[in-house]
N, C-alpha and C positions, 0 to 999 in steps of 0.2 A: 263674712270674709272682709278683709280690708278693702279689696277692690270694689265690693258692693257699697261699703261706707263712702268711699271716694266718689262712686257714681252718684249716690244719693246727694252728696254735697254739691256735686257739679250741677245736678238738676235744680236744686234750690238756688244755687248761685245764678244760673241762667234765668230763673224766674225774675230775679231782681234786675238783670240786664234788660229783660223784656219790659219791665216797668219803666226803666229809664228811657227806653226807646219810645214808649207810649207818652211819657211826659214830654219828651222832645217834640213828638208829633203834635202834641196839643197846642204848642205855641202858634202853629199855623192853622190848626184845625180846632176851633173853639169847642166843637161838639164831639171831639174824640173821647171815647170812653176811658176813664181812669180806673186803675185797679181797685182803689178804695172809694170810688165815687158811688155814693148810695143811690143816686138817681139813675146814672147811666148803666149801672150794673143790676138794676132791678127790672124785672120783666114787666113792661107796660106797653099797652097798645092804645095809642091816641085814636080818638074818633076821627074818621075820615071826613073831610069837609064836604058839606052838602052843596051840590051844584044844581040849581033849578033848571029844569028842562034838559038835564043831561043824566038821565037815570042809568044809561049804559056805562057811563064813565064811573059813576059811584059804585056800580056793581063790580067793575074791574078792580077798583081800589080795594073793595071788600074781599074779593077773591085773592088779591095779591097778599093781603094781610094773612089770610088763611094759609097761603102757600109758605109764607115766611116763617110762621110760628107753629105750623102743624106738628113739627117734629121737635119743638123746643122742649128740652128736659126741664121739668119742674124741680127746682132745688128743694122746696119744702116737702114734696111727696116722694121724690125718687133718690135724692142725694143726701139730704139731711139725715134720714134714718140710717143710711150706711155709715156716715161719719159718726153719729152718736152711738151706734152699736159696735163699731170696729176701730175707730180712730181716736175719738176724744179721750178715751180712758188713758192713753199714753201721751196725748198732745194738748191737754187742757193746761191752763195756767198752773204752774207749780209741779208739773209732772216731768218724767224723764225726757219725753220727746218735744216738750215745749221750747227747749233751748234751740232746737233746730227748726221747728215749725209749730207755732202756737195756733191752736184751733179753739179759741175761747168764745168768740161771738161769730155770727154769720158772716160779717164782712171779712173776717180772717180767712174764711174759705175762699172768698173771691180773690183776696190778695195772693193766695197760694194756689189758685186754680190750676195754673200751668204745671207746677211741681206735683200737685196731687194727681193730675192726669197722667203725667209721665211715670211717676212712681207706681201707680196702680197698673198702668199698662205693662211695665217691666216686670211686675210681680214682686218688687222689693217691699211694697207695702200693700195691705197690712201683712206683717210677717207671720207666716204659718207654713213651715216647710213640709209638714205631713200632707201627703196627697189624698185624694178621695178613695184610693185603694185601701187606705188605713181604716180601722174602725172609727166610729164617731167618738171624738174626744171631748171632755169637758173644757170649757173656755176657748172653743175654736174661734180663732180670729179671722179665718178666711172668709172671703166673699164669693158669691155665686157668679157665674158668667154673666147673668143678666144684670147684676149689680155693678159688675166691672164695666160692662158696656154702657150703662147709664152714667156712671161717674166720668168715664172717658169722653162720652159724647157731650156731657155738660161742660167739661173742661175745654173741649175743642170749640164749643159755642161761645167761649169767653168767660165762663164761670158766673153767669148772671144769677142773682138771687131774687126770689119772690116773697121774701119775708123782711121784717124790719132788720136793717143792717146790724143793729145792736142786740138782736135776739140772742140770748145766751144759749150756747150749745151744752147740753147735759149728757154725760155718758149714761147709756142705758145699762152699763155693766159697772155699777158702783164698786169702788175699790174696797175689797174685803180685807179685814185685818183682825187681830185679836185685841178687843177693846180693853180688857182688864187682864193683862198678862201676869202670870205668877212670877216670871223672871225676865229681865231684860239684860242681854249680854252684848258687849261690844268688844272691840279690839283690846287685847290685854296690854298693848304697848302704846295706846293712844292713836290719834288720827294718822292716816297715811297721807303723805304729801307727795304727789306725783309731779310730772313735768310735761309740758306740751312738746318737749323734745321727743317723747315717746307717744305716738298717736294712740296705739292700742297697747295698754299696759296690763299684763296679767300678774296679779299680786296675790300671794297666799298669806293670810293673816290668821294668827291664833286668837280664837275667842274662848274665854275660860269661864264656864258656868260656875265652877267652884262650889258645888253642892257638897254638903257634909253627910248626906244620906241618900240612898237611892230614890230617885223620883221617876215617875212614869209620865213620859211625854205623850199627851193626847193630841196636841196641835203645836205647830211652830210656824213662824212667819218671818221672813227676812224683810227688813225695812231699810231701804237705802237712805243715806244721809243727803248726799249731793246727787239728786236725781238726774241732773243734767249731764253727769259723767259716768255714773254707775250703770253699766250695760247689762251684766248678768252675773250670777254667782253660782258656784258649784260647791257643795258642802260634804265634808268627811267628818264622821264622829270617830274618835280614837280613844283608846284607853291610856292610862298613865304610863304604861310601858313604852309608848311611842313618843312621850313628851321630850326626852333628851334628844332624840333624832330631830324632832321638829325645831327645837331651840337651837341646835347646831346650824340648821339651815337658816334660821333667822339671824343668828350672829354673823354668819358668813356674808350676809348681804346688807349693805348700809341702809339705814332707815327702818321703817316699820315693815315687818314681814319679809318675804323674799320673792324674787321673780320666779314664776312657775307657769310657763306657757303651756307645756304639754300635759302636765299633771302636777300634783302637789309635791312630788319628789320623795315621798316617804317610801322606803323599801320594806318589803315584807320581813317580818320578824317571826321567830318561833314562839315568842310569848306575846301576850296581849292580843288586841283585836282592833281593826279599823274597817269601816264600811261606809258606803255612800249614804248620805243623809238627805238626798234630794238636791234641789237647785231652785233658782229664781231667775225670772226674766220679767221685764216691765209688764205690769198688769196681772201677774200671777197671784192667786189667792193663797191663803194659808194652806199648809199641808196638814190635813186632818186624818187621823187614823180611823179605820172602820170601827164600828161598835164592838167593844170587847177587846180591842187591840191597842197596844201602846209600845213605846220605845223606852227601854230602861236607860236612865242617865245616872251613872254610878259615880261615887266620889273619885276624883282624879281624871274622869273623862273630860275631854276637851274637843273643840271644833277647830278644823282648819277650813277656812272659807277662801276659795279661789275667786277673787274679784276681777272682773274684766272692766277696766276703766277706759273710756274713750275720750282722750284729751285733745280735741281739735281746736277749741278756742281758749280754754282756760283749764287750770288744774287746781281747783280748790281743795283744801284738806278735807278728807272724808272720814267720818266716824259712824259708819252704818251699824245697825243693830239687828239682833236676832231676838224675837219674842217667843216665849214658851208658855204653854198652858199645861199645867200638871194635873194629874188625877187627884181629886180631893180624898180625904180620909174615908168619906162615905162611899165614894166610887170604888176606892180600893177594897173596902170591906165587902161591897156588893159583888165584886169579882173574885172573891176568895183570897184576897191579899196580893194578887198579881194580875197581870194582863197577858193575853196571848201576844206573841211578837210576830211582826211581819218577817218574811224571809225574802231573800233575793238571790239571784244567780246572774253571773256574768256570761255573756255569749260573745266570744272573741274569735275572729278569724285571722288568717295570715295577712300581712301587708308587705308586698314585694313589688317594687316599681323600678324595673330596669331602666338604664339610660337609653336615650335615642340611639338608633342604629348608627354606628360610625363615630359616636362620642368617645374620645380617647382619654378623658379625664381619669386620673389614677383611681379615684373613688368609684368609678364605674365597674371596677372589679368587685364582685360581691364579697369575697373573702377579705379584701382590704377594708370594705365598708363595715363589715361585721367587727373586724379588729378595732377599728376606730370607735365604733359604738361601745364596745366593751371597755375601751380605755376611758371613755367619758362617763359611762353609767354602770360599770361593773357587770355583774351577772345579767342585769336588765338589758345589756347590749346584745345578748344572745336570744332575745325574745322571739325573733323571726324563726330561728331554728326550732324553738319549742312549739310555736303555733303550727308550723308546717308538719311536725311529727304528730301533733294532736289531731290534726285535720286530714292526715294522710296524703300530704303533698311534699314535693321536693322543689328546690330552686329551678330545676329544669322545666317544671310545669309553667314557669313564668318567663322563660328565656325568650320566647317569641314576642313578648309584649314590648316591642321597641319603638312604637309609634307615639309614645307619650301617655297612652291610656293603659291602665292595668286593672284587673279584676281579681277577686278571690271569693271563695265560698267555703262554708264549713257547716256540717250538720252536727248538732250537739244534743245529747239526751237531756231531757228535763229532770232536774233533781229537786228544785224548789216548786213543789206542786201547790195547787190552790187557786183561788180567784186572783186574776191579774189586777193589781192596783195601779201600777204604772209601768211604762216602758220608755226607754230612752236609747239614743244612739250617740256615738261620739267618734269623730275623725278629726284630722287636722286640716290645714288649708289647701291641700291637694285633693281633698275629698270631692267626689263627683256625685255619688249616691250611696244610700245604705237602705237595706230592707231586712226585716225579720219576718220569717214565714213559719207558721205552725204546721207541722206534719206535711211538708212539701211532697209533691208528686203522689198524693193520695186523694181519695174522694172527700176527705175531711180537711183538705188544705185551706188555710186562710191566712191572709197577711195581717200581722200584728202592728207593723209600722213600715211605711214606705215613704222615704224622702228622696225623690228623684233628682233634686237639685240642691245638694248639700250646701249649707251656709254656716260657716264656722261661728258667725256672730249670733246666730239664733239657735241655741241648743236648749230645747224644751224637755221637760219631764211630762210625758203625755199620760192622761188618765182616761181609760176607756169608760164610756157611759154604760155599756151593756156588760152583763156578766160573762166573762171569758174564763173558763176553768182549764188549768193545766193539770194533766194526769200522768201517772206513771206510764212510761212507754212512749210518751209524746216526744217529738223531735222539733227542735228549733233550728232553722237554717238562717245563718247570717250571710248576706251578700253585700260586698263592698266594691266600689269602683273609684278610681282616682284618675286625675289628669295633671300632668306636670305643669300645664299652663295656668292652672287655677289660682295659684298663690301669687301675692304681690311681690314675691322675690323670685330669683332664679333658683330653681331646684337643681342642686349640684350632686352628681354622683348617683349611685344606686341607693334608692330610698327604701328603708327598712322599718319594721315595727319597732319603735323605740320611743324615748321620752322627750327628745329635743324638738326645737322649733322646726327644723328641717326634716324631721322624721314623720312617720305616719302611724295610724292605728286603724284597726277594724274592731270596734269596741261597742258593746251594747249591754243593757241590763234590764231585767224584768223583776219587779217587786210583786210578791204574792202574799195573800192572806191564806194560810193553811186552813184546810177544812177540818171539821171535827171528826171525819171518818177515820 
C-alpha cells in the first residue's frame, strides 16, 4: 500500500538524519563511531593493559569486556546469512531495491543498519505477506522470529561488522531466468514514460507475441527494464476477439497503454477468451509448467501486462520484456502433438463496506453508490449485487458494519480439480486480510492461503511445495476484511465490489494441473 511505501521512505530518510547527527558529534568527539567507518564499526576487543602487582584490577577489566560483548551479535554468522538469503536478491547493485537501499558490500549493511532494523521490526521487509498458517511456498522470503531478533539486536547495537567492510555480499538465491528464450516480447507501442507527479502508477500495456502458428508455452519470465521503478506486474492472456476493446482503452488514454488501477478494464465478451497468466514481483523466478503441461499461444493472442511503477525519485522510460520458452518439435511429438493445459478457477466473495455511523454523505446510500458504479462501469457496477446473490447474502447482512471495518465470506464449490500449482489473492487499498480455506468446518479443513495484513504493493502468486489435490465435492471458503483507514486517501461513500480506485474486491484464484483420472 502507498502508506507502507511512504513509511519505508521515512525510515530510510531518518537513517540519513542519524548519520548527519553522528557526523556532527564527531567534531567534538574524535572517537565517535561513523556509519561507514571500517574500524569503529568492526567488532574488536583490545587487549587490556597489564598492571604489575594489580591482578585483581586486570581481572575486573577482563570481566568487564566479557560483560560488554557477551551479547554482541556477530554480523558474519548471524546477520550476513539473513541478508544474503532474504535481502540481497532485491537490493544488490542493479536490482529493483538498490535504488532505495543498496546492499552490495558489508559496509552497506552498516550504513543502513538503522533502516534495516526498523523495516525488519515493522515487518515491511522482507516482503512476504503469507503467514505461517499457509502451506510452505516456493521462494519464501520470510524470516524466522530468531532471525528477526538477531537482525534487530544487531541494528540496535549499532550495526557493527566483523568482516572486511569491502566483503562482497552474494545472494544465496541467484536470479533465475530463461537463458535462451525462443521469443522476447515487449510493449507493442514502445517504452512507457511515466511521471513523478504520480507516485504509484498502474499502467496496462499491450505485449504482442505475433505468432503465426500455435506455440506451446513451457516457461515464461517477466524481465523489468528499469528495475528501480518497476514494482510488480499482473498478466492477462487474451484472444484476438478482445484486441479491439484493448486498443480502444489504449487510444482513450494519452501515452503508451492506459491507467488501470483496479484491473485491466477488459469487459467480458461472449466470444473469445481471456485468463490470468500469472504475475511478477522482484525476485520471482520464471513460471514453469509442470511436466506434460503447457499453455497454448495461438495466432492473434496477446498479453495485457498491468505494471505497477513506483516513481518516487525519477521516472525513466521503461521497456520491460516477457521471455518465452516454447516446446520444441521433439517435445511436441513426444507428447502426442499437444500438451495438457492447466486449469484455473476464481473464488470471489462480496465486498460491502458501509459508511461510518452518522456519515451523511450522499454516496453513503447504497442504492446511490450502486447507481454511480453502473454509470462508471456499466454492468460491472452491479457486481456487488451479483456476488451477494451467489454467496447467499443481502446488503442487510453488512448494515451493522459501521465502525470502519467490514468482513465477508463465501463458500464456493471446486470446479477446477487437480494438483494446486498456484494460489493468489487480490484486494484494493482498504484490504485488511484475505484467507482461502479448503473444506472449512470439517476434519479435513486446511488453509491454502492466509494473508493477515494485506499489502496492496506486494501481490504474489504463491506456489505450494507439497502436493495439494482439489477433488470433486471440495469447497473453498474465501474470507475478506477491510478497514476504511487503510488507504492513503479518504474512503468516501458506501464502498462496493467494483473496478475503480476507490472500490474494493474480494478476489482470489487457484491454478490446478488436472489429474489423469
